[in-house]
N, C-alpha and C positions, 0 to 999 in steps of 0.2 A: 853319746848318741841319744837322741830323743826317743822315748817310748811311743807306741801307737797312741796311748792315752794323751800324752803331751801334744802329739801332732793333731789329734782330734780337737783338743782345746784351742790350739793355735788356729786351726781351720775355722772353728766357730767364732773365734774372736776377730779374725781378719775378714772373713767372708760372710758372717752372719748365719742365721739359722739354716739348717740343711737336713735333707732326708738321709736315711741310713745308707742307701745305695750310693748316693753322691759322695758321702764321707768315705765309704769303703773304696770307691774308685779313686778318689784323691790320694788315699794312702797306699793303694796297691795291695789291699787285703780283701779277703772274702767278706760278703755281707754278714755271715755268721760271726766271723772274728770281730768285725766292727761292732756288732750287737753286744758281744761279750764285754768289750771295752766300754761301750756306752752304758751298759747296765752298772758296771763298776763305778763309773763317774756319777751316775744317778745316786748310787748308794753313798758316795762321798759328798753328795749335795752340791756338786759342781755344775751339773747340767740338768735340764728337765726336757720334757717333750710335750707336744700338743698333737692332737689328731686332726688331720686335714683331709677332707673328702675331695676327690677329683673324679667326678663321673661315677661309673658303676664300680663295684668291688669294695674291697676293704679300704678303710681310711689309712692314710700313710702317716707315719710318725715324723714330725719335724722337730729336730733337736736344737736347743739353744742354751746359752750359758745362763747360770743363775747369778744373782747379785753377789753371792759368795765368790764365784769364779771371776767376776769382773774386778773384784777388789785386789 
């Protein structure tokens, strides 16, 4: 069985960069659970994020694979 982290990596590899909520919904987990997995993947150097502004409010994080994860 694949872990949520493996499934996140697969989503980012096959569908490209994504926001936290979209990843959580694709995996059927809460936003907070997705964030925990995402932060672990950042610590492992497998993903990174950029901030994207969409209108008013906080910028949203968009997650993407690093070169290390692409290899």
